[in-house]
C-alpha positions as CSV (number, residue, x, y, z in Angstrom):
1,X,0.0,0.0,0.0
2,X,1.4,3.4,-1.1
3,X,0.2,5.2,2.0
4,X,1.8,2.7,4.4
5,X,5.0,2.9,2.5
6,X,5.0,6.7,2.9
7,X,4.2,6.3,6.6
8,X,7.0,3.9,7.0
9,X,9.5,6.2,5.3
10,X,8.2,9.1,7.4
11,X,8.8,7.1,10.6
12,X,12.4,6.4,9.6
13,X,13.1,10.1,9.0
14,X,11.4,11.1,12.2
15,X,13.4,8.5,14.2
16,X,16.6,10.0,12.7
17,X,15.6,13.6,13.4
18,X,14.4,12.6,16.9
19,X,17.8,11.0,17.5
20,X,19.6,14.2,16.5
21,X,17.5,16.2,18.8
22,X,18.0,13.9,21.6
23,X,21.8,13.8,21.0
24,X,21.9,17.6,21.1
25,X,19.8,17.6,24.4
26,X,22.2,14.9,25.7
27,X,25.2,17.0,24.9
28,X,23.8,20.1,26.6
29,X,23.0,18.0,29.6
30,X,26.5,16.5,29.7
31,X,28.0,19.9,29.4
32,X,26.0,21.1,32.4
33,X,27.0,18.0,34.4
34,X,30.6,18.5,33.6
35,X,30.6,22.1,34.7
36,X,29.0,20.9,38.0
37,X,31.7,18.4,38.6
38,X,34.4,21.1,38.0
39,X,32.6,23.3,40.5
40,X,32.8,20.4,42.9
41,X,36.5,19.9,42.3
42,X,37.1,23.6,42.9
43,X,35.2,23.7,46.0
44,X,36.9,20.5,47.4
45,X,40.2,21.8,46.4
46,X,39.7,25.1,48.3
47,X,38.6,23.4,51.3
48,X,41.6,21.0,51.1
49,X,44.0,24.0,50.8
50,X,42.5,25.7,53.9
51,X,43.1,22.6,55.9
52,X,46.6,22.1,54.4
53,X,47.4,25.7,55.5
54,X,46.5,24.7,59.1
55,X,48.6,21.5,59.3
56,X,52.3,21.1,59.0
57,X,54.5,18.7,57.0
58,X,51.9,17.8,54.5
59,X,54.3,17.5,51.5
60,X,53.4,14.4,49.4
61,X,50.6,13.7,51.8
62,X,47.8,11.3,51.3
63,X,44.9,11.9,53.6
64,X,43.5,8.4,53.1
65,X,46.8,6.8,54.0
66,X,47.0,8.9,57.1
67,X,43.6,8.2,58.3
68,X,44.0,4.5,57.8
69,X,47.2,4.5,59.9
70,X,45.9,6.8,62.6
71,X,46.6,5.5,66.0
72,X,44.6,7.9,68.1
73,X,47.6,9.2,70.0
74,X,47.9,12.4,68.0
75,X,46.0,15.7,68.9
76,X,42.3,15.2,68.7
77,X,41.8,18.5,66.9
78,X,44.5,17.5,64.3
79,X,42.9,14.1,63.9
80,X,39.5,15.8,63.3
81,X,41.0,18.0,60.5
82,X,42.7,15.0,58.9
83,X,39.4,13.0,59.0
84,X,37.5,15.8,57.3
85,X,40.3,16.3,54.7
86,X,40.1,12.4,53.9
87,X,36.4,12.8,53.1
88,X,37.1,15.8,50.9
89,X,39.8,14.1,49.1
90,X,37.6,11.1,48.4
91,X,34.8,13.3,47.1
92,X,37.3,15.2,45.0
93,X,38.6,12.2,43.5
94,X,35.2,10.9,42.7
95,X,34.3,14.2,41.0
96,X,37.4,14.0,38.9
97,X,36.6,10.5,37.8
98,X,33.0,11.5,37.0
99,X,34.2,14.4,34.9
100,X,36.4,12.1,32.9
101,X,33.6,9.7,32.2
102,X,31.0,12.4,31.4
103,X,33.5,13.9,29.1
104,X,34.0,10.7,27.3
105,X,30.3,10.3,27.0
106,X,30.0,13.7,25.5
107,X,32.6,12.9,22.8
108,X,30.7,9.9,21.9
109,X,27.4,11.8,21.7
110,X,29.0,14.4,19.5
111,X,30.5,11.9,17.2
112,X,27.1,10.2,16.7
113,X,25.5,13.7,16.0
114,X,28.0,14.4,13.3
115,X,26.8,11.2,11.4
116,X,23.3,12.7,10.9
117,X,22.6,15.0,8.0
118,X,19.6,17.0,9.4
119,X,19.3,19.2,6.4
120,X,18.9,16.2,4.0
121,X,16.5,14.7,6.4
122,X,14.3,17.7,6.6
123,X,14.1,17.9,2.8
124,X,13.1,14.3,2.6
125,X,10.4,14.7,5.1
126,X,8.9,17.5,3.2
127,X,8.6,15.3,0.2
128,X,7.0,12.5,2.0
129,X,4.5,14.7,3.7
130,X,3.5,16.2,0.4
131,X,3.0,12.7,-1.1
132,X,1.1,11.6,1.9
133,X,-1.3,14.7,1.7
134,X,-2.0,14.3,-1.9
135,X,-2.7,10.5,-1.3
136,X,-5.1,11.1,1.6
137,X,-7.0,14.0,-0.2
138,X,-7.3,11.6,-3.2
139,X,-8.4,8.4,-1.6
140,X,-10.0,9.2,1.7
141,X,-10.4,13.0,2.4
142,X,-13.1,12.4,5.0
143,X,-10.7,10.4,7.2
144,X,-7.6,12.2,6.3
145,X,-7.4,14.2,9.5
146,X,-8.0,11.3,11.8
147,X,-5.6,9.0,9.9
148,X,-2.8,11.6,10.2
149,X,-3.5,12.0,13.9
150,X,-3.2,8.2,14.3
151,X,0.0,8.1,12.3
152,X,1.6,10.8,14.6
153,X,0.5,9.0,17.6
154,X,2.0,5.8,16.3
155,X,5.3,7.4,15.6
156,X,5.5,9.0,19.0
157,X,4.5,5.8,20.8
158,X,7.2,3.8,18.9
159,X,9.7,6.5,19.9
160,X,8.7,6.4,23.5
161,X,8.8,2.6,23.5
162,X,12.4,2.9,22.3
163,X,13.4,5.4,24.9
164,X,11.8,3.3,27.7
165,X,13.8,0.2,26.5
166,X,17.1,2.2,26.6
167,X,16.2,3.4,30.1
168,X,15.4,-0.1,31.3
169,X,18.8,-1.2,29.9
170,X,20.6,1.5,31.6
171,X,18.7,0.6,34.9
172,X,19.8,-3.0,34.6
173,X,23.5,-1.9,34.1
174,X,23.1,0.4,37.2
175,X,21.7,-2.5,39.2
176,X,24.7,-4.8,38.3
177,X,27.2,-2.1,39.3
178,X,25.4,-1.5,42.5
179,X,25.4,-5.2,43.2
180,X,29.2,-5.3,42.7
181,X,29.6,-2.4,45.0
182,X,27.5,-4.0,47.6
183,X,29.4,-7.1,47.5
184,X,32.6,-5.3,47.8
185,X,31.4,-3.3,50.8
186,X,30.2,-6.5,52.3
187,X,33.8,-7.8,52.1
188,X,35.1,-4.6,53.6
189,X,32.6,-4.9,56.4
190,X,33.6,-8.4,57.1
191,X,37.3,-7.5,57.5
192,X,36.3,-4.5,59.5
193,X,34.4,-6.6,61.9
194,X,37.4,-8.9,62.3
195,X,39.7,-6.0,62.8
196,X,37.5,-4.1,65.2
197,X,36.1,-6.9,67.3
198,X,38.5,-9.8,67.1
199,X,41.9,-8.1,66.8
200,X,42.5,-9.2,63.3
201,X,45.9,-7.6,63.3
202,X,48.0,-6.2,60.3
203,X,46.8,-8.8,57.8
204,X,43.1,-8.2,58.5
205,X,43.8,-4.4,58.4
206,X,45.6,-4.6,55.0
207,X,42.9,-6.8,53.6
208,X,40.2,-4.4,54.8
209,X,41.9,-1.4,53.1
210,X,42.4,-3.4,49.8
211,X,38.7,-4.1,50.0
212,X,37.8,-0.5,50.5
213,X,40.0,0.5,47.7
214,X,38.1,-1.9,45.5
215,X,34.8,-0.6,46.9
216,X,35.8,3.0,46.0
217,X,36.2,1.8,42.4
218,X,33.0,-0.2,42.3
219,X,31.1,2.7,43.8
220,X,32.4,5.1,41.2
221,X,31.3,2.6,38.4
222,X,27.8,2.5,40.1
223,X,27.7,6.3,40.3
224,X,28.4,6.8,36.6
225,X,25.9,4.0,35.7
226,X,23.4,5.8,37.9
227,X,24.0,9.1,36.3
228,X,23.5,7.5,32.8
229,X,20.3,5.9,34.0
230,X,19.1,9.2,35.2
231,X,19.9,10.9,31.9
232,X,18.0,8.1,30.0
233,X,15.0,8.7,32.2
234,X,15.1,12.4,31.3
235,X,14.6,11.3,27.7
236,X,11.8,9.1,28.6
237,X,10.0,12.1,30.5
238,X,10.6,14.4,27.6
239,X,9.0,11.9,25.2
240,X,5.9,11.3,27.4
241,X,2.6,12.3,25.7
242,X,-0.8,13.3,27.1
243,X,-2.1,9.9,26.0
244,X,0.8,8.0,27.7
245,X,2.6,9.9,30.4
246,X,5.6,8.4,32.2
247,X,6.4,9.9,35.7
248,X,10.2,10.2,36.3
249,X,10.3,13.3,38.3
250,X,10.2,11.5,41.7
251,X,13.3,9.4,40.9
252,X,16.2,9.9,43.2
253,X,18.8,12.7,42.7
254,X,21.8,10.6,42.8
255,X,24.4,13.2,42.7
256,X,22.8,15.2,45.5
257,X,23.0,12.5,48.2
258,X,24.5,9.2,47.2
259,X,28.1,10.2,47.9
260,X,27.4,12.7,50.6
261,X,28.4,10.4,53.5
262,X,29.2,7.2,51.9
263,X,33.0,7.6,52.0
264,X,33.2,9.1,55.5
265,X,35.9,7.6,57.7
266,X,36.3,4.3,55.9
267,X,38.3,2.9,58.9
268,X,35.2,3.0,61.1
269,X,33.0,-0.1,61.0
270,X,29.8,1.6,61.6
271,X,30.4,4.0,58.5
272,X,31.0,1.0,56.3
273,X,27.7,-0.4,57.4
274,X,26.1,3.0,56.6
275,X,27.6,2.9,53.2
276,X,26.1,-0.6,52.6
277,X,22.7,0.6,53.8
278,X,22.8,3.6,51.3
279,X,23.7,1.2,48.5
280,X,20.8,-0.9,49.3
281,X,18.4,2.0,49.4
282,X,19.5,3.0,45.8
283,X,19.2,-0.6,44.7
284,X,15.5,-0.5,45.8
285,X,14.9,2.8,44.0
286,X,16.4,1.5,40.8
287,X,14.3,-1.7,41.1
288,X,11.1,0.3,41.6
289,X,11.9,2.6,38.8
290,X,12.6,-0.2,36.5
291,X,9.4,-1.9,37.4
292,X,7.4,1.3,36.7
293,X,9.2,1.5,33.3
294,X,8.2,-1.9,32.4
295,X,4.6,-1.2,33.3
296,X,4.6,1.8,31.1
297,X,6.3,-0.3,28.5
298,X,3.6,-2.8,28.5
299,X,0.9,0.0,28.3
300,X,2.7,1.7,25.5
301,X,2.8,-1.6,23.5
302,X,-0.9,-2.1,24.1
303,X,-1.7,1.5,23.1
304,X,0.4,1.1,19.9
305,X,-1.6,-2.0,19.0
306,X,-4.9,-0.1,19.4
307,X,-3.6,2.7,17.1
308,X,-2.6,0.3,14.5
309,X,-5.9,-1.5,14.5
310,X,-7.9,1.7,14.1
311,X,-5.7,3.0,11.3
312,X,-5.9,-0.4,9.4
313,X,-9.6,-0.3,9.9
314,X,-9.8,3.2,8.1
315,X,-7.5,2.1,5.4
316,X,-9.3,-1.1,4.6
317,X,-12.8,0.4,4.3
């Protein structure tokens, strides 16, 4: 059928134009997020410099190494400053890692955008729309408006389904990364319990710190995966229609709270347990959001089938 062929061609063009628009939005969002990470780096650096100015002999100093070998025999005020500096150093390192990953994401987005010729697509779309209009007026002018409305709803719904699928996939990746972080924290907690309550000695302490170093890496992987999931959810929200709205505004603001306290005083058993609890809460949030996405996915597929059946009924009269 000529009209269906034209419709299929229009859908392909719209999908490419939507992809270009989405890539531009993603690039703008990533630029904003990169700027925010730079602000965090600057703030943490300034705070660390203030602490450095109040402490002596800090050349080639690692706050994390100091806090992990802290014996409690030093001055209490000095210990408090070093503890604060250790947390700042961890957060600054995380912000730097995040900035690198976001920058790499942005490079990939811009590369994809350069592969799309929007001018040629717009010209092709005009030709298709002109042919469709002539066909509808010639074959079924009475139903032309309704048929065109259904065609637009079909395109939007298909695009929304694609966005939901991509968000679901990003959510599953985030869950995997969170699971790895949780497992690593569990290991660190075990060593911490041994070290704290059973006098595990130097070997237990060394193993604990190795586990914490691994946890830091796993947590960063989880954090960037969560940020990507969050960005995909923004695409879903942007694509929502009056007929099929997808709520994502209530989703957790990862960057605002996930790392606020999670790295504080790694050598303290209770803090490691707190970090595990935070990861568990985020896992629950991601699970719930994926469940909502799947529910909307099923409803979108059902809605699409309804549109297709009505459109076919009009065309087959």
